[in-house]
C-alpha positions as CSV (number, residue, x, y, z in Angstrom):
1,M,-39.0,-14.7,66.5
2,S,-36.2,-13.3,64.0
3,T,-36.8,-9.9,62.5
4,F,-35.7,-10.9,59.0
5,P,-38.8,-10.0,56.9
6,P,-39.0,-13.1,55.0
7,D,-39.9,-15.0,58.3
8,V,-42.2,-11.9,59.5
9,L,-43.8,-9.4,57.2
10,P,-44.9,-11.9,54.3
11,I,-46.4,-14.5,56.7
12,E,-48.0,-11.7,58.6
13,H,-49.9,-10.2,55.3
14,T,-50.8,-13.5,54.3
15,L,-52.4,-14.7,58.1
16,R,-54.2,-11.6,57.9
17,F,-56.0,-12.4,54.9
18,L,-56.4,-16.1,56.1
19,D,-57.9,-15.2,59.4
20,R,-60.8,-13.8,57.4
21,V,-61.4,-16.8,55.2
22,L,-60.3,-19.9,57.0
23,P,-62.8,-21.4,59.7
24,Q,-61.2,-21.6,63.1
25,R,-60.1,-25.2,64.0
26,S,-60.2,-26.2,60.5
27,R,-58.3,-29.2,59.0
28,V,-55.9,-27.8,56.5
29,L,-53.9,-29.1,53.7
30,E,-50.9,-26.3,52.7
31,V,-49.6,-27.3,49.6
32,G,-46.0,-26.1,48.9
33,C,-45.3,-25.2,52.2
34,G,-41.4,-24.4,51.8
35,R,-39.7,-24.6,55.5
36,G,-42.9,-24.6,57.4
37,A,-42.7,-21.2,58.5
38,L,-46.6,-20.5,57.5
39,A,-47.8,-23.8,58.9
40,A,-46.3,-23.4,62.1
41,R,-47.9,-20.1,62.2
42,L,-51.4,-21.5,61.5
43,Q,-50.9,-24.8,63.8
44,A,-50.2,-21.9,66.7
45,R,-53.8,-20.5,65.6
46,G,-55.4,-24.0,66.5
47,L,-55.8,-25.3,62.9
48,E,-54.5,-29.1,62.3
49,V,-52.3,-28.7,59.8
50,T,-51.0,-31.4,57.2
51,A,-47.9,-29.3,55.2
52,L,-47.0,-30.9,52.1
53,D,-43.8,-30.3,49.7
54,V,-41.8,-32.0,47.0
55,S,-38.4,-30.9,48.5
56,P,-37.5,-33.3,51.4
57,E,-34.8,-30.7,52.6
58,A,-38.0,-28.0,52.9
59,V,-40.3,-31.0,54.6
60,A,-37.2,-31.7,57.5
61,A,-37.1,-27.9,58.2
62,A,-40.6,-27.6,58.5
63,R,-40.8,-30.7,61.0
64,A,-37.9,-29.2,62.9
65,L,-40.6,-26.4,63.6
66,G,-43.0,-28.6,64.7
67,V,-45.1,-29.1,61.7
68,H,-46.7,-32.2,60.4
69,A,-44.7,-32.1,57.1
70,V,-45.1,-34.7,54.8
71,A,-42.9,-34.7,51.5
72,G,-44.6,-35.6,48.0
73,D,-46.4,-34.5,44.9
74,F,-49.5,-33.0,45.4
75,L,-51.0,-34.9,42.2
76,E,-50.3,-37.8,44.1
77,F,-51.2,-37.2,47.4
78,V,-54.1,-39.3,49.2
79,A,-55.6,-38.6,52.9
80,E,-58.6,-38.3,54.5
81,P,-60.9,-35.3,53.4
82,F,-59.7,-31.6,54.5
83,D,-61.7,-28.9,55.2
84,A,-59.2,-26.5,53.1
85,V,-56.6,-27.1,50.9
86,L,-53.9,-23.9,50.8
87,F,-51.9,-23.2,47.9
88,S,-49.5,-20.7,49.4
89,R,-48.1,-19.5,45.9
90,S,-47.5,-23.2,44.9
91,L,-50.5,-23.3,42.3
92,H,-49.0,-21.6,39.4
93,H,-46.2,-23.9,39.6
94,I,-48.3,-27.3,39.1
95,A,-47.8,-28.1,35.4
96,S,-51.4,-29.4,34.9
97,L,-54.2,-26.7,36.4
98,P,-57.2,-29.2,35.7
99,R,-55.3,-32.0,37.3
100,A,-54.6,-29.7,40.3
101,V,-57.8,-28.7,40.9
102,D,-59.3,-32.0,40.7
103,R,-56.8,-33.0,43.0
104,A,-58.2,-30.3,45.4
105,H,-62.0,-31.5,45.1
106,A,-60.8,-35.0,46.1
107,L,-59.0,-33.7,49.1
108,L,-61.9,-31.8,50.7
109,G,-65.4,-32.3,52.1
110,P,-68.4,-30.8,50.9
111,G,-68.5,-27.3,51.3
112,G,-64.6,-27.5,51.7
113,L,-62.8,-24.4,50.6
114,V,-59.4,-24.2,48.3
115,I,-57.9,-21.4,48.9
116,A,-55.1,-20.0,46.6
117,E,-52.5,-17.1,47.4
118,E,-51.0,-16.2,44.2
119,F,-49.3,-13.7,42.1
120,A,-50.6,-12.7,38.8
121,V,-47.3,-12.5,36.6
122,E,-49.4,-11.4,33.7
123,R,-50.6,-8.1,35.1
124,M,-47.5,-6.4,35.2
125,D,-47.9,-2.9,33.5
126,R,-44.6,-0.5,32.0
127,Q,-45.0,1.8,34.9
128,T,-45.5,-0.9,37.7
129,A,-42.2,-2.3,36.7
130,R,-40.6,0.6,36.3
131,W,-41.2,1.5,40.1
132,F,-40.5,-2.0,41.0
133,Y,-36.8,-1.8,39.2
134,E,-35.9,1.4,40.2
135,L,-36.7,0.8,43.8
136,R,-34.4,-2.0,43.8
137,S,-31.7,-0.5,42.4
138,L,-32.1,2.2,44.7
139,L,-31.9,-0.3,47.0
140,E,-29.1,-2.0,46.1
141,A,-27.0,1.0,45.8
142,A,-27.9,2.0,49.5
143,G,-26.3,-1.4,50.3
144,L,-29.6,-2.5,51.7
145,L,-30.7,-5.4,49.1
146,A,-28.2,-7.7,47.9
147,P,-27.5,-7.4,44.3
148,D,-28.5,-9.4,41.4
149,S,-26.0,-10.7,39.3
150,G,-28.2,-12.0,36.9
151,E,-30.3,-8.8,36.2
152,S,-29.9,-6.8,32.9
153,L,-30.5,-3.2,32.1
154,A,-30.3,-3.7,28.7
155,I,-34.0,-4.1,27.9
156,G,-37.1,-2.0,28.9
157,P,-38.8,-3.0,32.7
158,L,-41.4,-4.7,31.5
159,E,-39.7,-6.5,29.1
160,R,-37.2,-7.5,31.5
161,W,-39.9,-8.5,34.0
162,F,-41.4,-11.1,31.4
163,A,-38.1,-12.3,30.6
164,E,-37.2,-13.1,34.4
165,H,-40.4,-14.8,34.6
166,D,-40.4,-17.1,30.9
167,E,-41.1,-20.1,32.9
168,N,-42.7,-23.1,31.9
169,P,-45.2,-24.0,33.5
170,L,-45.9,-20.4,35.0
171,H,-49.7,-19.8,35.2
172,A,-51.6,-16.7,34.8
173,A,-53.9,-15.8,37.7
174,E,-56.7,-15.6,35.6
175,D,-56.2,-19.0,34.2
176,M,-56.0,-20.1,37.8
177,L,-59.3,-18.8,38.8
178,V,-61.2,-19.8,35.5
179,A,-59.5,-23.6,36.3
180,I,-60.9,-23.2,40.1
181,G,-64.2,-22.2,38.8
182,S,-64.9,-25.3,37.2
183,R,-64.9,-27.5,40.0
184,F,-65.9,-24.8,42.8
185,E,-68.1,-22.2,43.8
186,V,-65.9,-18.8,43.6
187,E,-66.4,-16.7,46.9
188,R,-63.5,-14.2,46.5
189,A,-61.1,-13.3,44.3
190,E,-59.1,-9.9,45.1
191,D,-55.9,-8.3,44.4
192,A,-53.3,-7.8,46.8
193,P,-49.6,-6.1,47.0
194,Y,-47.1,-8.7,46.4
195,L,-43.8,-6.9,45.0
196,Y,-42.4,-6.2,48.2
197,R,-42.0,-9.8,48.7
198,W,-39.0,-10.0,46.6
199,V,-37.4,-7.3,48.5
200,C,-38.5,-9.6,51.7
201,D,-36.3,-12.1,49.8
202,R,-33.1,-10.0,49.8
203,I,-33.4,-7.2,52.3
204,E,-30.4,-7.4,54.8
205,A,-31.2,-9.1,58.1
206,G,-32.1,-7.0,61.3
207,D,-34.3,-4.4,62.4
208,R,-33.2,-1.8,59.6
209,G,-34.0,-4.2,57.1
210,A,-37.4,-4.8,58.8
211,R,-38.2,-1.6,58.9
212,V,-37.4,-0.9,54.9
213,A,-39.0,-3.6,54.1
214,Q,-42.3,-2.5,56.1
215,W,-41.9,0.8,54.3
216,V,-41.8,-0.9,50.8
217,F,-44.9,-3.0,51.8
218,E,-46.8,0.4,52.8
219,L,-45.8,2.3,49.8
220,E,-46.6,-0.5,47.5
221,S,-50.1,-0.7,49.3
222,L,-51.0,2.7,49.0
223,R,-49.8,2.7,45.4
224,V,-51.8,-0.1,44.7
225,E,-55.0,1.5,46.4
226,E,-54.8,4.9,44.7
227,N,-54.4,2.9,41.4
228,S,-51.0,4.3,40.4
229,L,-49.2,0.3,40.6
230,R,-50.9,-2.7,39.4
231,A,-51.3,-5.3,42.2
232,I,-49.6,-8.1,41.2
233,G,-50.7,-10.3,44.0
234,R,-54.1,-12.8,43.5
235,R,-56.1,-14.6,46.2
236,M,-58.9,-16.6,45.5
237,V,-61.3,-18.6,47.6
238,A,-63.8,-21.2,46.3
239,R,-66.1,-23.8,47.9
240,R,-66.5,-27.4,47.0
241,R,-70.3,-27.8,46.1
242,A,-72.3,-30.0,48.4
């Protein structure tokens, strides 16, 4: 397996969460599978996975990993009931939350789970934004992180965060939770580190990059635990009522 952090660290973090909430031998629909790295790991754990993405190129890459991947729009997707519908950082992009939740409900059997691993764009505060951008600048100056030519230092860190995430639609985590709770029984809603994922996306390939990414993850996790940083990750698990 590659030591390039996007292939390793974020997926391992996600799998530790899913190991706690996904029943063994489940039939799972992953919405927004990308290139199939997570779906492949879930299949290797013995789950029956259907991976869905709107990008034909991403679906082709997932199929190359041996994943049962389908190109299509989740809001139009029809299949036999699943045991779980997993939104892997995809629900916040779907234009209509009510329609997305209704489709998930229709694709689950009684007692089935909807699981969302998301990020809470609205939870960023000034102290967390300053830490994030200063860390990124330090890693860029050290030559460990590819520079982002679109970055601007002309505005404050919090204003910069919201300017960079001024995307439509980009749903807040609390709105996603309310929408899920309208059709499902929410069983779990928890915070998680998330900012390290942006570092993993741009860190240099190889063991040194992997070590730095692991250090950033551990540092963010510690700071979140001691409440000196806001947790930007948000995880939700809810069950279809019988």
